Backbone bond lengths (Angstrom), bond angles and torsions (degrees), N, CA, C in turn:
res aa  C-N    CA-C-N  psi(-1)  N-CA   C-N-CA  omega(-1)  CA-C   N-CA-C  phi
1 X - - - 1.446 - - 1.517 110.10 -
2 X 1.296 115.35 147.63 1.454 120.18 177.20 1.522 109.63 -75.67
3 X 1.310 115.59 160.37 1.467 121.16 -176.35 1.527 113.26 -54.91
4 X 1.345 121.70 -44.73 1.467 119.44 178.84 1.536 112.56 -60.66
5 X 1.335 117.00 -36.53 1.465 119.79 178.53 1.523 110.56 -67.88
6 X 1.315 117.20 -41.10 1.466 120.81 177.65 1.524 110.08 -61.61
7 X 1.316 115.66 -43.29 1.461 120.02 -179.44 1.522 110.60 -63.58
8 X 1.334 117.63 -39.41 1.459 121.35 178.98 1.521 110.74 -62.01
9 X 1.321 117.13 -46.26 1.464 120.50 178.44 1.522 109.89 -62.62
10 X 1.319 116.66 -43.29 1.463 120.47 179.21 1.527 110.88 -60.69
11 X 1.322 116.90 -45.65 1.461 120.22 -179.68 1.520 111.52 -65.29
12 X 1.318 116.87 -35.40 1.465 119.72 177.27 1.524 110.91 -62.95
13 X 1.319 116.70 -41.36 1.469 120.16 177.27 1.522 109.54 -63.19
14 X 1.319 117.45 -44.64 1.463 121.10 -178.08 1.521 111.73 -65.84
15 X 1.336 117.71 -42.45 1.465 120.58 179.58 1.519 110.67 -65.05
16 X 1.318 116.75 -41.97 1.460 119.90 177.71 1.516 110.11 -61.47
17 X 1.307 116.91 -40.55 1.463 120.44 179.30 1.522 110.81 -63.11
18 X 1.305 117.15 -40.25 1.462 120.34 -177.69 1.519 112.36 -71.54
19 X 1.326 117.27 -26.52 1.457 119.72 -174.46 1.519 113.58 -80.64
20 X 1.301 118.34 -8.88 1.458 121.08 -179.48 1.514 107.94 -118.95
21 X 1.326 118.61 125.17 1.450 120.35 -171.81 1.505 115.86 -109.71
22 X 1.304 119.31 30.06 1.460 118.69 -178.72 1.516 111.66 -118.89
23 X 1.319 116.03 153.31 1.463 121.11 179.01 1.525 109.15 -72.50
24 X 1.309 115.27 140.04 1.460 120.35 176.76 1.516 107.92 -98.21
25 X 1.307 117.24 123.08 1.460 120.71 -179.54 1.515 110.97 -84.67
26 X 1.298 118.04 -40.43 1.460 120.97 -174.59 1.517 110.40 -105.03
27 X 1.320 115.84 143.09 1.461 121.82 178.90 1.513 110.98 -56.78
28 X 1.328 117.95 -48.30 1.455 120.63 -175.69 1.520 111.53 -65.20
29 X 1.334 117.36 -37.28 1.458 120.85 179.70 1.528 109.45 -66.43
30 X 1.321 118.14 -46.81 1.453 121.68 179.80 1.515 110.29 -62.72
31 X 1.318 117.28 -43.51 1.451 120.98 -178.49 1.513 112.30 -60.08
32 X 1.315 115.94 -42.75 1.455 120.07 -179.34 1.516 111.27 -65.39
33 X 1.334 116.73 -45.43 1.461 119.59 -177.04 1.521 112.58 -69.62
34 X 1.307 117.22 -41.94 1.461 119.93 -179.69 1.522 111.51 -71.55
35 X 1.288 116.99 -30.45 1.454 121.21 -178.81 1.520 112.23 -79.13
36 X 1.326 117.60 -17.63 1.465 121.80 -174.15 1.530 112.87 -55.44
37 X 1.306 117.29 -46.82 1.459 120.17 -179.82 1.512 112.69 -65.48
38 X 1.315 116.25 -39.54 1.464 119.97 179.46 1.524 110.86 -67.36
39 X 1.328 116.86 -36.90 1.468 120.11 177.53 1.522 109.60 -62.46
40 X 1.313 116.39 -46.39 1.468 120.80 -179.82 1.521 110.77 -60.92
41 X 1.318 116.73 -45.25 1.465 120.53 -179.13 1.522 112.56 -66.97
42 X 1.317 117.26 -39.45 1.462 119.40 -173.84 1.521 113.75 -86.89
43 X 1.337 117.80 -30.54 1.471 119.35 -176.26 1.520 113.03 -110.10
44 X 1.328 116.97 -19.78 1.458 120.24 -174.79 1.522 112.59 82.59
45 X 1.321 117.02 -2.72 1.468 121.90 179.70 1.520 109.92 -101.24
46 X 1.312 114.64 149.73 1.456 119.91 173.03 1.524 108.79 -67.35
47 X 1.320 116.07 148.89 1.465 119.79 175.63 1.524 110.60 -60.92
48 X 1.323 117.57 -24.82 1.468 120.75 178.11 1.526 111.68 -61.66
49 X 1.329 116.98 -27.46 1.465 120.18 177.59 1.524 111.07 -63.23
50 X 1.336 116.59 -26.41 1.462 121.55 -179.64 1.529 112.57 -100.53
51 X 1.316 117.81 1.94 1.466 121.90 -174.75 1.527 113.03 -57.25
52 X 1.293 118.20 -42.68 1.468 121.95 178.65 1.527 109.99 -122.75
53 X 1.320 116.30 32.74 1.460 121.35 -176.62 1.521 110.27 -82.38
54 X 1.306 116.58 125.61 1.459 121.09 176.57 1.512 112.53 57.77
55 X 1.310 115.52 -148.36 1.469 121.30 -175.40 1.523 113.59 -103.89
56 X 1.339 118.92 -12.45 1.468 120.79 -175.54 1.525 115.10 -125.36
57 X 1.299 118.63 -16.76 1.465 119.37 179.29 1.523 108.83 -80.14
58 X 1.317 116.37 138.10 1.458 120.26 -175.29 1.512 109.60 96.77
59 X 1.307 116.62 -158.61 1.462 121.15 -177.22 1.515 111.09 -78.09
60 X 1.321 115.78 138.10 1.460 120.43 176.84 1.514 112.31 76.84
61 X 1.302 115.71 -160.46 1.455 121.93 179.64 1.512 111.03 162.55
62 X 1.320 115.88 132.24 1.463 121.16 178.04 1.519 108.69 -158.30
63 X 1.316 115.93 163.96 1.454 120.84 175.56 1.514 113.28 77.95
64 X 1.328 115.15 -159.72 1.455 121.60 -176.64 1.524 109.85 -101.64
65 X 1.341 118.33 129.32 1.468 120.24 178.19 1.526 111.15 -56.09
66 X 1.327 116.70 141.18 1.464 122.25 -172.15 1.518 114.69 -87.25
67 X 1.317 118.44 -31.56 1.465 120.92 -178.59 1.529 108.89 -156.15
68 X 1.333 116.31 -173.22 1.468 119.73 -175.93 1.524 112.70 -60.97
69 X 1.331 117.44 -39.27 1.469 119.68 178.99 1.525 110.38 -64.10
70 X 1.314 117.10 -41.39 1.463 121.12 179.13 1.535 110.54 -65.52
71 X 1.331 117.53 -35.96 1.467 120.87 175.65 1.532 110.50 -64.29
72 X 1.336 117.29 -35.57 1.472 120.13 176.02 1.523 110.07 -59.21
73 X 1.327 116.01 -42.89 1.470 120.40 -179.62 1.527 111.18 -69.10
74 X 1.329 117.44 -37.08 1.467 120.74 176.97 1.531 109.66 -62.15
75 X 1.314 116.07 -46.08 1.465 119.82 179.88 1.533 110.95 -62.26
76 X 1.319 117.07 -39.02 1.466 121.43 178.01 1.528 110.16 -61.63
77 X 1.325 116.97 -44.06 1.473 120.48 176.92 1.527 110.77 -59.41
78 X 1.328 116.09 -43.41 1.468 120.56 179.55 1.524 111.01 -64.47
79 X 1.301 116.73 -42.06 1.463 122.01 -179.78 1.529 110.11 -60.71
80 X 1.321 117.18 -46.37 1.465 121.04 177.71 1.519 111.39 -64.08
81 X 1.318 116.20 -43.10 1.460 120.14 179.96 1.512 111.62 -59.99
82 X 1.329 116.64 -43.45 1.460 120.68 178.73 1.525 111.16 -65.84
83 X 1.311 117.17 -42.00 1.466 120.41 179.73 1.525 110.41 -60.70
84 X 1.314 116.87 -41.77 1.467 120.15 179.16 1.523 111.68 -67.98
85 X 1.317 117.02 -42.26 1.470 120.61 -179.81 1.521 111.77 -63.40
86 X 1.319 117.05 -32.24 1.457 120.35 -177.13 1.522 113.35 -94.64
87 X 1.334 116.62 18.67 1.449 119.41 168.69 1.502 117.21 110.34
88 X 1.308 118.47 -2.31 1.451 119.56 179.57 1.519 109.65 -79.29
89 X 1.320 116.46 150.35 1.463 120.00 172.61 1.521 108.02 -116.65
90 X 1.320 115.90 153.06 1.453 119.51 177.09 1.530 106.44 -78.94
91 X 1.321 116.75 115.23 1.462 119.49 -171.80 1.518 113.31 -79.00
92 X 1.326 114.92 164.98 1.453 119.56 165.23 1.514 106.68 -59.92
93 X 1.315 117.04 151.46 1.455 119.53 -174.77 1.521 111.92 -60.06
94 X 1.337 118.20 -41.09 1.462 118.97 -179.60 1.513 111.16 -65.67
95 X 1.336 117.41 -26.93 1.461 120.57 177.81 1.521 111.30 -69.27
96 X 1.328 116.91 -29.88 1.456 121.07 -174.28 1.520 111.49 -57.87
97 X 1.312 117.38 -39.89 1.461 119.85 179.93 1.521 110.15 -62.53
98 X 1.318 117.51 -42.34 1.464 120.17 177.84 1.522 110.24 -63.17
99 X 1.326 117.31 -41.29 1.457 119.83 -178.89 1.521 110.91 -65.94
100 X 1.326 116.69 -38.46 1.458 119.77 -178.29 1.525 112.06 -75.45
101 X 1.323 116.68 -39.71 1.455 120.27 -173.44 1.519 113.72 -95.25
102 X 1.300 117.06 -31.35 1.453 120.36 -174.44 1.514 112.96 -89.86
103 X 1.333 115.99 170.78 1.467 121.11 -179.39 1.525 111.58 -89.25
104 X 1.334 117.97 36.12 1.460 119.94 -171.54 1.522 113.29 -80.16
105 X 1.295 118.08 -98.35 1.455 121.31 -168.22 1.521 111.37 -109.78
106 X 1.328 115.26 126.82 1.457 118.75 -177.96 1.521 112.02 -64.05
107 X 1.326 118.37 -30.22 1.462 120.02 -178.28 1.519 111.95 -72.36
108 X 1.322 117.37 -38.10 1.447 119.39 177.26 1.527 110.49 -69.99
109 X 1.327 116.00 -33.48 1.463 118.97 175.08 1.524 110.46 -62.97
110 X 1.323 116.20 -29.65 1.455 119.76 178.17 1.525 111.05 -62.09
111 X 1.334 117.73 -36.99 1.464 120.53 177.47 1.523 110.29 -61.67
112 X 1.317 117.07 -40.74 1.462 120.99 176.88 1.522 110.14 -63.24
113 X 1.327 115.32 -41.17 1.461 120.19 179.28 1.526 110.35 -63.02
114 X 1.326 117.07 -40.25 1.471 120.77 177.38 1.526 110.26 -57.44
115 X 1.330 116.61 -46.56 1.463 121.05 -179.03 1.524 111.68 -64.49
116 X 1.330 116.47 -44.33 1.465 119.54 -178.80 1.525 111.49 -65.66
117 X 1.338 117.09 -40.90 1.462 119.87 178.40 1.521 111.33 -64.57
118 X 1.324 116.94 -38.76 1.466 120.06 178.27 1.526 110.61 -64.44
119 X 1.316 117.30 -41.52 1.464 120.76 179.09 1.525 110.89 -63.06
120 X 1.325 116.78 -42.70 1.474 120.03 178.06 1.523 110.91 -65.13
121 X 1.322 116.24 -40.49 1.460 120.89 179.94 1.528 110.55 -62.93
122 X 1.331 116.71 -46.38 1.467 120.48 179.96 1.522 111.49 -64.76
123 X 1.323 116.56 -30.54 1.466 119.96 177.53 1.533 110.65 -62.19
124 X 1.322 116.63 -37.49 1.473 121.55 -178.32 1.526 113.12 -83.78
125 X 1.323 117.19 -18.73 1.467 121.10 -174.03 1.528 110.79 -89.77
126 X 1.328 116.79 132.59 1.471 118.84 176.12 1.531 110.91 -64.55
127 X 1.322 116.17 145.44 1.463 122.28 176.25 1.520 107.20 -96.69
128 X 1.320 116.69 119.07 1.463 121.20 -179.62 1.523 109.73 -104.12
129 X 1.307 116.23 119.05 1.462 121.20 178.96 1.530 110.97 -57.14
130 X 1.317 116.08 -27.29 1.471 121.79 179.78 1.532 111.76 -56.25
131 X 1.329 117.35 -35.45 1.465 121.22 -175.83 1.532 113.46 -100.41
132 X 1.333 117.56 5.49 1.463 121.51 -174.41 1.528 113.88 -63.62
133 X 1.276 119.42 -33.28 1.474 122.18 178.83 1.526 108.85 -127.87
134 X 1.308 116.52 48.24 1.461 122.77 -173.94 1.529 110.51 -70.52
135 X 1.335 117.84 122.87 1.476 119.57 179.71 1.529 111.97 -74.25
136 X 1.331 116.09 140.59 1.465 121.96 -178.02 1.521 113.34 -56.87
137 X 1.330 117.59 -35.14 1.462 118.97 -175.69 1.526 112.20 -65.04
138 X 1.326 118.10 -18.05 1.465 120.94 176.56 1.528 112.69 -85.76
139 X 1.313 117.00 -3.77 1.466 120.71 -178.90 1.523 112.27 -80.28
140 X 1.314 117.83 -26.35 1.458 121.10 -179.05 1.514 111.68 76.29
141 X 1.318 114.86 -167.12 1.466 120.33 -175.56 1.519 113.06 -116.75
142 X 1.325 117.83 -20.42 1.463 120.51 177.97 1.525 107.84 -72.96
143 X 1.336 115.44 127.22 1.457 118.28 -178.95 1.521 111.33 -139.54
144 X 1.330 115.96 151.68 1.466 119.03 178.07 1.525 110.29 -73.37
145 X 1.311 115.84 150.58 1.465 119.44 175.70 1.527 108.44 -85.41
146 X 1.285 115.36 167.13 1.461 120.10 177.95 1.529 111.68 -80.75
147 X 1.322 116.95 -7.39 1.468 120.95 179.84 1.520 112.78 -64.20
148 X 1.331 117.93 -15.12 1.465 120.31 -178.45 1.529 112.06 -72.76
149 X 1.323 117.00 -14.47 1.460 121.39 179.34 1.522 109.41 -103.68
150 X 1.316 115.99 142.37 1.468 118.69 171.74 1.524 106.01 -100.32
151 X 1.328 115.55 93.10 1.460 120.55 -174.01 1.523 113.21 -88.41
152 X 1.333 117.19 -14.59 1.468 121.35 177.91 1.532 112.60 46.77
153 X 1.303 115.23 57.85 1.459 120.72 -179.08 1.519 109.48 -84.37
154 X 1.340 117.62 127.24 1.461 120.00 179.22 1.525 111.62 -74.70
155 X 1.306 116.25 151.23 1.460 120.84 174.01 1.527 107.42 -78.79
156 X 1.322 116.04 125.45 1.463 119.54 -170.20 1.513 114.42 -108.97
157 X 1.284 119.43 -10.31 1.464 120.41 -174.13 1.505 111.41 -78.73
């Protein structure tokens, strides 16, 4: 993507973060809400379109990703998981803008990077109506590990 497009996605993530003023307790809940604006900006679709999409988009995640869009969501889950394991915390929403824009903490910036990469990935991935309301029981139990991605997460502690 060209720099103006990257900036637009970044600003969408930041604006979405600023518009919601509550603490996120769960990683998946925070990821979905913060990513919503970036999804809308990058794909033109509401985040609700991805709420029950495939096996990894929306809350939770299990089984094998169904298509390219579902793989984007799997990678996003892995990115967040790695950021948390290596010392990042899920910030208050108002903090997110400082982490993304300011020179503060590299680990919190990683969370912003996870969201922006997911938005770019979903922009390139076709949306299949077939997987829009995919039931969890069809996902199965076999799932890919996050080791398939080279996320290069820094140690933050």
